[in-house]
VMD Tcl script that builds the backbone (N, CA, C; Angstrom):
set m [mol new atoms 384]
animate dup $m
set s [atomselect $m all]
$s set {name element resname resid chain x y z} {
  {N N MET 1 A 98.070 95.160 107.459}
  {CA C MET 1 A 98.613 94.002 106.778}
  {C C MET 1 A 97.688 93.549 105.642}
  {N N PHE 2 A 96.389 93.601 105.839}
  {CA C PHE 2 A 95.421 93.229 104.815}
  {C C PHE 2 A 94.635 94.479 104.416}
  {N N PRO 3 A 94.490 94.735 103.116}
  {CA C PRO 3 A 93.789 95.952 102.682}
  {C C PRO 3 A 92.370 96.049 103.252}
  {N N ASP 4 A 92.041 97.229 103.778}
  {CA C ASP 4 A 90.739 97.460 104.409}
  {C C ASP 4 A 89.587 97.528 103.409}
  {N N ASP 5 A 89.884 97.776 102.127}
  {CA C ASP 5 A 88.810 97.938 101.147}
  {C C ASP 5 A 88.339 96.610 100.564}
  {N N LEU 6 A 88.873 95.498 101.049}
  {CA C LEU 6 A 88.509 94.177 100.543}
  {C C LEU 6 A 87.683 93.419 101.560}
  {N N LYS 7 A 86.976 92.382 101.085}
  {CA C LYS 7 A 86.292 91.411 101.945}
  {C C LYS 7 A 87.047 90.097 101.793}
  {N N TYR 8 A 86.963 89.227 102.789}
  {CA C TYR 8 A 87.777 88.017 102.829}
  {C C TYR 8 A 86.941 86.784 103.155}
  {N N THR 9 A 87.448 85.611 102.706}
  {CA C THR 9 A 86.798 84.344 103.024}
  {C C THR 9 A 87.693 83.527 103.944}
  {N N ALA 10 A 87.117 82.519 104.569}
  {CA C ALA 10 A 87.891 81.606 105.409}
  {C C ALA 10 A 88.874 80.797 104.572}
  {N N GLU 11 A 88.632 80.682 103.275}
  {CA C GLU 11 A 89.514 79.931 102.370}
  {C C GLU 11 A 90.624 80.812 101.803}
  {N N HIS 12 A 90.749 82.039 102.292}
  {CA C HIS 12 A 91.839 82.959 101.939}
  {C C HIS 12 A 91.697 83.622 100.577}
  {N N GLU 13 A 90.474 83.748 100.091}
  {CA C GLU 13 A 90.249 84.578 98.903}
  {C C GLU 13 A 89.848 85.974 99.365}
  {N N TRP 14 A 90.105 86.961 98.494}
  {CA C TRP 14 A 89.630 88.320 98.752}
  {C C TRP 14 A 88.679 88.731 97.631}
  {N N VAL 15 A 87.824 89.705 97.956}
  {CA C VAL 15 A 86.847 90.236 97.000}
  {C C VAL 15 A 86.935 91.758 97.024}
  {N N ARG 16 A 87.107 92.345 95.846}
  {CA C ARG 16 A 87.110 93.805 95.706}
  {C C ARG 16 A 85.834 94.200 94.967}
  {N N THR 17 A 85.078 95.120 95.589}
  {CA C THR 17 A 83.848 95.631 94.993}
  {C C THR 17 A 84.011 97.115 94.757}
  {N N PRO 18 A 83.757 97.611 93.558}
  {CA C PRO 18 A 83.398 96.830 92.367}
  {C C PRO 18 A 84.647 96.330 91.662}
  {N N GLY 19 A 84.448 95.396 90.722}
  {CA C GLY 19 A 85.534 94.946 89.859}
  {C C GLY 19 A 85.699 95.939 88.717}
  {N N GLU 20 A 86.568 95.621 87.784}
  {CA C GLU 20 A 86.790 96.494 86.636}
  {C C GLU 20 A 85.643 96.434 85.640}
  {N N THR 21 A 84.951 95.290 85.583}
  {CA C THR 21 A 83.810 95.112 84.693}
  {C C THR 21 A 82.550 95.552 85.441}
  {N N ALA 22 A 81.684 96.307 84.776}
  {CA C ALA 22 A 80.463 96.820 85.425}
  {C C ALA 22 A 79.667 95.689 86.066}
  {N N GLY 23 A 79.259 95.880 87.314}
  {CA C GLY 23 A 78.434 94.911 88.024}
  {C C GLY 23 A 79.182 93.689 88.532}
  {N N SER 24 A 80.510 93.739 88.513}
  {CA C SER 24 A 81.273 92.567 88.928}
  {C C SER 24 A 82.084 92.847 90.184}
  {N N VAL 25 A 82.613 91.765 90.742}
  {CA C VAL 25 A 83.588 91.848 91.830}
  {C C VAL 25 A 84.861 91.153 91.360}
  {N N ARG 26 A 86.003 91.646 91.805}
  {CA C ARG 26 A 87.297 91.058 91.458}
  {C C ARG 26 A 87.730 90.151 92.607}
  {N N ILE 27 A 88.326 89.007 92.262}
  {CA C ILE 27 A 88.672 87.981 93.242}
  {C C ILE 27 A 90.144 87.602 93.103}
  {N N GLY 28 A 90.790 87.401 94.243}
  {CA C GLY 28 A 92.168 86.927 94.268}
  {C C GLY 28 A 92.404 86.153 95.547}
  {N N ILE 29 A 93.664 85.821 95.807}
  {CA C ILE 29 A 93.994 85.171 97.076}
  {C C ILE 29 A 94.807 86.135 97.927}
  {N N THR 30 A 94.771 85.919 99.226}
  {CA C THR 30 A 95.435 86.827 100.151}
  {C C THR 30 A 96.951 86.611 100.185}
  {N N ASP 31 A 97.632 87.604 100.717}
  {CA C ASP 31 A 99.064 87.502 100.913}
  {C C ASP 31 A 99.386 86.323 101.829}
  {N N PHE 32 A 98.569 86.116 102.844}
  {CA C PHE 32 A 98.724 84.972 103.754}
  {C C PHE 32 A 98.701 83.668 102.965}
  {N N ALA 33 A 97.744 83.532 102.032}
  {CA C ALA 33 A 97.604 82.306 101.240}
  {C C ALA 33 A 98.777 82.108 100.296}
  {N N GLN 34 A 99.169 83.165 99.589}
  {CA C GLN 34 A 100.273 82.995 98.634}
  {C C GLN 34 A 101.567 82.656 99.362}
  {N N ASP 35 A 101.751 83.215 100.564}
  {CA C ASP 35 A 102.939 82.914 101.348}
  {C C ASP 35 A 102.934 81.450 101.789}
  {N N ALA 36 A 101.779 80.952 102.196}
  {CA C ALA 36 A 101.663 79.557 102.623}
  {C C ALA 36 A 101.872 78.590 101.454}
  {N N LEU 37 A 101.427 78.989 100.268}
  {CA C LEU 37 A 101.571 78.126 99.096}
  {C C LEU 37 A 103.015 78.042 98.606}
  {N N GLY 38 A 103.752 79.108 98.723}
  {CA C GLY 38 A 105.091 79.156 98.157}
  {C C GLY 38 A 105.025 79.635 96.716}
  {N N ASP 39 A 106.088 79.389 95.958}
  {CA C ASP 39 A 106.186 79.896 94.584}
  {C C ASP 39 A 105.134 79.260 93.680}
  {N N ILE 40 A 104.233 80.075 93.163}
  {CA C ILE 40 A 103.169 79.588 92.286}
  {C C ILE 40 A 103.715 79.446 90.873}
  {N N VAL 41 A 103.517 78.249 90.303}
  {CA C VAL 41 A 104.076 77.947 88.986}
  {C C VAL 41 A 102.997 77.737 87.918}
  {N N TYR 42 A 101.731 77.569 88.332}
  {CA C TYR 42 A 100.653 77.350 87.363}
  {C C TYR 42 A 99.334 77.779 87.985}
  {N N VAL 43 A 98.507 78.435 87.177}
  {CA C VAL 43 A 97.189 78.890 87.636}
  {C C VAL 43 A 96.130 78.371 86.667}
  {N N GLN 44 A 95.119 77.686 87.196}
  {CA C GLN 44 A 93.969 77.255 86.403}
  {C C GLN 44 A 92.764 78.042 86.891}
  {N N LEU 45 A 92.159 78.818 85.981}
  {CA C LEU 45 A 91.035 79.679 86.333}
  {C C LEU 45 A 89.772 79.227 85.620}
  {N N PRO 46 A 88.595 79.640 86.139}
  {CA C PRO 46 A 87.367 79.340 85.412}
  {C C PRO 46 A 87.348 80.083 84.075}
  {N N GLU 47 A 86.573 79.573 83.129}
  {CA C GLU 47 A 86.475 80.174 81.797}
  {C C GLU 47 A 85.460 81.305 81.795}
  {N N LEU 48 A 85.624 82.252 80.863}
  {CA C LEU 48 A 84.632 83.312 80.681}
  {C C LEU 48 A 83.279 82.674 80.416}
  {N N GLY 49 A 82.249 83.205 81.062}
  {CA C GLY 49 A 80.902 82.685 80.879}
  {C C GLY 49 A 80.531 81.552 81.809}
  {N N ASP 50 A 81.504 80.976 82.530}
  {CA C ASP 50 A 81.204 79.902 83.482}
  {C C ASP 50 A 80.319 80.440 84.605}
  {N N SER 51 A 79.360 79.638 85.025}
  {CA C SER 51 A 78.577 79.945 86.220}
  {C C SER 51 A 79.313 79.359 87.409}
  {N N VAL 52 A 79.462 80.168 88.457}
  {CA C VAL 52 A 80.145 79.710 89.668}
  {C C VAL 52 A 79.213 79.878 90.859}
  {N N GLU 53 A 79.393 79.002 91.837}
  {CA C GLU 53 A 78.607 79.044 93.068}
  {C C GLU 53 A 79.500 79.424 94.235}
  {N N ALA 54 A 78.981 80.240 95.126}
  {CA C ALA 54 A 79.731 80.625 96.316}
  {C C ALA 54 A 80.162 79.382 97.084}
  {N N GLY 55 A 81.450 79.319 97.419}
  {CA C GLY 55 A 81.984 78.205 98.181}
  {C C GLY 55 A 82.451 77.028 97.346}
  {N N ALA 56 A 82.186 77.051 96.040}
  {CA C ALA 56 A 82.575 75.940 95.166}
  {C C ALA 56 A 83.978 76.151 94.614}
  {N N ALA 57 A 84.710 75.051 94.448}
  {CA C ALA 57 A 86.031 75.107 93.826}
  {C C ALA 57 A 85.856 75.444 92.344}
  {N N VAL 58 A 86.620 76.442 91.869}
  {CA C VAL 58 A 86.482 76.898 90.477}
  {C C VAL 58 A 87.812 76.902 89.728}
  {N N GLY 59 A 88.892 76.574 90.409}
  {CA C GLY 59 A 90.198 76.567 89.771}
  {C C GLY 59 A 91.236 76.009 90.715}
  {N N GLU 60 A 92.504 76.081 90.267}
  {CA C GLU 60 A 93.594 75.572 91.085}
  {C C GLU 60 A 94.814 76.473 90.977}
  {N N LEU 61 A 95.580 76.487 92.050}
  {CA C LEU 61 A 96.886 77.131 92.074}
  {C C LEU 61 A 97.897 76.043 92.373}
  {N N GLU 62 A 98.874 75.905 91.483}
  {CA C GLU 62 A 99.917 74.913 91.688}
  {C C GLU 62 A 101.192 75.640 92.085}
  {N N SER 63 A 101.766 75.200 93.188}
  {CA C SER 63 A 103.013 75.802 93.659}
  {C C SER 63 A 104.083 74.731 93.727}
  {N N THR 64 A 105.269 75.156 94.092}
  {CA C THR 64 A 106.362 74.200 94.249}
  {C C THR 64 A 106.108 73.270 95.436}
  {N N LYS 65 A 105.162 73.642 96.317}
  {CA C LYS 65 A 104.848 72.832 97.496}
  {C C LYS 65 A 103.642 71.926 97.290}
  {N N SER 66 A 102.582 72.426 96.590}
  {CA C SER 66 A 101.326 71.685 96.538}
  {C C SER 66 A 100.404 72.257 95.465}
  {N N VAL 67 A 99.242 71.624 95.334}
  {CA C VAL 67 A 98.171 72.137 94.483}
  {C C VAL 67 A 97.008 72.475 95.412}
  {N N SER 68 A 96.467 73.686 95.269}
  {CA C SER 68 A 95.365 74.128 96.125}
  {C C SER 68 A 94.203 74.599 95.277}
  {N N ASP 69 A 93.004 74.296 95.739}
  {CA C ASP 69 A 91.806 74.762 95.050}
  {C C ASP 69 A 91.612 76.251 95.261}
  {N N VAL 70 A 90.995 76.885 94.264}
  {CA C VAL 70 A 90.525 78.265 94.373}
  {C C VAL 70 A 89.004 78.176 94.462}
  {N N TYR 71 A 88.436 78.866 95.436}
  {CA C TYR 71 A 86.990 78.846 95.655}
  {C C TYR 71 A 86.397 80.185 95.269}
  {N N SER 72 A 85.189 80.147 94.729}
  {CA C SER 72 A 84.507 81.399 94.428}
  {C C SER 72 A 83.807 81.888 95.690}
  {N N PRO 73 A 84.075 83.122 96.107}
  {CA C PRO 73 A 83.409 83.657 97.294}
  {C C PRO 73 A 81.956 84.062 97.033}
  {N N VAL 74 A 81.579 84.180 95.760}
  {CA C VAL 74 A 80.234 84.634 95.382}
  {C C VAL 74 A 79.693 83.760 94.260}
  {N N SER 75 A 78.383 83.807 94.080}
  {CA C SER 75 A 77.742 83.116 92.960}
  {C C SER 75 A 77.520 84.099 91.827}
  {N N GLY 76 A 77.651 83.613 90.597}
  {CA C GLY 76 A 77.416 84.462 89.442}
  {C C GLY 76 A 78.094 83.912 88.207}
  {N N GLU 77 A 78.401 84.819 87.268}
  {CA C GLU 77 A 79.018 84.435 86.001}
  {C C GLU 77 A 80.398 85.063 85.876}
  {N N VAL 78 A 81.364 84.268 85.438}
  {CA C VAL 78 A 82.728 84.760 85.237}
  {C C VAL 78 A 82.726 85.702 84.032}
  {N N VAL 79 A 83.142 86.963 84.271}
  {CA C VAL 79 A 83.135 87.976 83.207}
  {C C VAL 79 A 84.533 88.453 82.829}
  {N N ALA 80 A 85.538 88.073 83.613}
  {CA C ALA 80 A 86.928 88.418 83.290}
  {C C ALA 80 A 87.835 87.444 84.006}
  {N N ARG 81 A 88.990 87.205 83.404}
  {CA C ARG 81 A 90.024 86.389 84.033}
  {C C ARG 81 A 91.367 87.032 83.750}
  {N N ASN 82 A 92.277 86.854 84.640}
  {CA C ASN 82 A 93.586 87.484 84.508}
  {C C ASN 82 A 94.460 86.632 83.590}
  {N N GLU 83 A 94.385 86.926 82.302}
  {CA C GLU 83 A 95.124 86.158 81.301}
  {C C GLU 83 A 96.633 86.285 81.478}
  {N N ALA 84 A 97.110 87.346 82.122}
  {CA C ALA 84 A 98.551 87.526 82.343}
  {C C ALA 84 A 99.133 86.383 83.165}
  {N N LEU 85 A 98.297 85.722 83.973}
  {CA C LEU 85 A 98.790 84.644 84.836}
  {C C LEU 85 A 99.185 83.403 84.046}
  {N N ASP 86 A 98.695 83.273 82.804}
  {CA C ASP 86 A 99.102 82.131 81.973}
  {C C ASP 86 A 100.612 82.141 81.761}
  {N N ALA 87 A 101.167 83.303 81.482}
  {CA C ALA 87 A 102.605 83.434 81.219}
  {C C ALA 87 A 103.402 83.753 82.477}
  {N N THR 88 A 102.774 84.445 83.446}
  {CA C THR 88 A 103.500 84.878 84.637}
  {C C THR 88 A 102.696 84.581 85.911}
  {N N PRO 89 A 102.546 83.292 86.259}
  {CA C PRO 89 A 101.767 82.942 87.456}
  {C C PRO 89 A 102.359 83.506 88.742}
  {N N GLU 90 A 103.654 83.850 88.706}
  {CA C GLU 90 A 104.302 84.385 89.902}
  {C C GLU 90 A 103.758 85.747 90.318}
  {N N LEU 91 A 102.956 86.385 89.467}
  {CA C LEU 91 A 102.298 87.641 89.860}
  {C C LEU 91 A 101.422 87.446 91.098}
  {N N VAL 92 A 100.878 86.246 91.267}
  {CA C VAL 92 A 100.065 85.960 92.455}
  {C C VAL 92 A 100.920 86.100 93.710}
  {N N ASN 93 A 102.206 85.722 93.632}
  {CA C ASN 93 A 103.117 85.860 94.770}
  {C C ASN 93 A 103.571 87.294 94.956}
  {N N SER 94 A 103.958 87.953 93.867}
  {CA C SER 94 A 104.586 89.264 93.981}
  {C C SER 94 A 103.586 90.394 94.216}
  {N N ASP 95 A 102.343 90.246 93.761}
  {CA C ASP 95 A 101.351 91.320 93.894}
  {C C ASP 95 A 99.946 90.728 94.042}
  {N N PRO 96 A 99.680 90.012 95.165}
  {CA C PRO 96 A 98.403 89.298 95.294}
  {C C PRO 96 A 97.170 90.200 95.300}
  {N N TYR 97 A 97.325 91.466 95.692}
  {CA C TYR 97 A 96.159 92.363 95.744}
  {C C TYR 97 A 96.066 93.269 94.520}
  {N N GLY 98 A 97.014 93.158 93.603}
  {CA C GLY 98 A 97.043 94.008 92.409}
  {C C GLY 98 A 97.090 93.169 91.152}
  {N N ALA 99 A 98.267 93.132 90.516}
  {CA C ALA 99 A 98.437 92.444 89.240}
  {C C ALA 99 A 98.217 90.936 89.338}
  {N N GLY 100 A 98.218 90.381 90.547}
  {CA C GLY 100 A 98.016 88.950 90.733}
  {C C GLY 100 A 96.579 88.537 90.978}
  {N N TRP 101 A 95.608 89.423 90.664}
  {CA C TRP 101 A 94.194 89.052 90.816}
  {C C TRP 101 A 93.897 87.844 89.933}
  {N N LEU 102 A 92.802 87.127 90.221}
  {CA C LEU 102 A 92.501 85.894 89.506}
  {C C LEU 102 A 91.384 86.044 88.470}
  {N N PHE 103 A 90.177 86.413 88.920}
  {CA C PHE 103 A 89.040 86.504 87.996}
  {C C PHE 103 A 87.987 87.448 88.551}
  {N N GLU 104 A 87.007 87.795 87.692}
  {CA C GLU 104 A 85.893 88.636 88.108}
  {C C GLU 104 A 84.584 87.904 87.867}
  {N N VAL 105 A 83.630 88.158 88.750}
  {CA C VAL 105 A 82.317 87.528 88.674}
  {C C VAL 105 A 81.240 88.603 88.711}
  {N N ALA 106 A 80.293 88.521 87.746}
  {CA C ALA 106 A 79.078 89.334 87.822}
  {C C ALA 106 A 78.187 88.640 88.839}
  {N N VAL 107 A 77.989 89.280 89.971}
  {CA C VAL 107 A 77.343 88.660 91.120}
  {C C VAL 107 A 75.848 88.466 90.860}
  {N N ALA 108 A 75.379 87.247 91.130}
  {CA C ALA 108 A 73.974 86.906 90.931}
  {C C ALA 108 A 73.090 87.512 92.020}
  {N N ASP 109 A 73.626 87.623 93.232}
  {CA C ASP 109 A 72.864 88.133 94.365}
  {C C ASP 109 A 73.593 89.360 94.902}
  {N N GLY 110 A 72.955 90.514 94.826}
  {CA C GLY 110 A 73.605 91.762 95.216}
  {C C GLY 110 A 74.142 91.789 96.630}
  {N N GLY 111 A 73.586 91.016 97.527}
  {CA C GLY 111 A 74.047 91.012 98.911}
  {C C GLY 111 A 75.059 89.925 99.210}
  {N N ALA 112 A 75.558 89.276 98.203}
  {CA C ALA 112 A 76.403 88.099 98.402}
  {C C ALA 112 A 77.685 88.391 99.160}
  {N N THR 113 A 78.211 89.607 99.090}
  {CA C THR 113 A 79.472 89.884 99.782}
  {C C THR 113 A 79.272 90.264 101.246}
  {N N SER 114 A 78.052 90.449 101.677}
  {CA C SER 114 A 77.800 90.895 103.049}
  {C C SER 114 A 78.206 89.859 104.094}
  {N N GLU 115 A 78.278 88.591 103.707}
  {CA C GLU 115 A 78.635 87.542 104.661}
  {C C GLU 115 A 80.145 87.330 104.776}
  {N N LEU 116 A 80.912 88.031 103.958}
  {CA C LEU 116 A 82.362 87.877 103.987}
  {C C LEU 116 A 82.969 88.699 105.119}
  {N N MET 117 A 84.197 88.349 105.507}
  {CA C MET 117 A 84.873 89.020 106.615}
  {C C MET 117 A 85.497 90.341 106.179}
  {N N ASP 118 A 85.548 91.299 107.113}
  {CA C ASP 118 A 86.321 92.516 106.855}
  {C C ASP 118 A 87.785 92.222 107.202}
  {N N ALA 119 A 88.665 93.180 106.913}
  {CA C ALA 119 A 90.103 92.966 107.091}
  {C C ALA 119 A 90.464 92.635 108.535}
  {N N ALA 120 A 89.883 93.336 109.491}
  {CA C ALA 120 A 90.219 93.110 110.900}
  {C C ALA 120 A 89.820 91.704 111.344}
  {N N THR 121 A 88.645 91.248 110.921}
  {CA C THR 121 A 88.188 89.903 111.285}
  {C C THR 121 A 89.075 88.847 110.653}
  {N N TYR 122 A 89.382 89.034 109.355}
  {CA C TYR 122 A 90.258 88.068 108.673}
  {C C TYR 122 A 91.624 88.010 109.354}
  {N N GLU 123 A 92.188 89.168 109.632}
  {CA C GLU 123 A 93.510 89.211 110.251}
  {C C GLU 123 A 93.506 88.526 111.615}
  {N N SER 124 A 92.452 88.733 112.396}
  {CA C SER 124 A 92.401 88.154 113.744}
  {C C SER 124 A 92.212 86.640 113.721}
  {N N THR 125 A 91.624 86.101 112.655}
  {CA C THR 125 A 91.364 84.672 112.616}
  {C C THR 125 A 92.326 83.882 111.741}
  {N N HIS 126 A 93.061 84.564 110.843}
  {CA C HIS 126 A 93.881 83.831 109.886}
  {C C HIS 126 A 95.328 84.281 109.794}
  {N N ALA 127 A 95.704 85.297 110.469}
  {CA C ALA 127 A 97.091 85.756 110.386}
  {C C ALA 127 A 97.844 85.310 111.626}
  {N N SER 128 A 99.098 85.087 111.420}
  {CA C SER 128 A 99.900 84.693 112.587}
  {C C SER 128 A 100.781 85.838 113.023}
}
mol reanalyze $m
mol bondsrecalc $m
mol representation Tube
mol addrep $m
């Protein structure tokens, strides 16, 4: 149900290592999260060059049901953002692990993803 090649947070973000940009990780939200949010109509992401801290709110997802914060699973600098979401935020719903990714971070601490959950742990604690 959840891709094995990703790491997960308790806040329902996923991390793919490596990202498309050298030295970065790609971040998105899980299928579980997008399903709970409902139809996403607006995405606010951090800006290129922003410094982000692990666990800090860095953006928002607005759905027909609510507005939810997006948290950075790692500390570092934002090196890419999914500009396609400006025009088509519904990509987060239709392809949360692919075209619906959110942003990439050049990780400040190389071991930062080691504390994140693997797919089996995430599924056992957050899936119904």
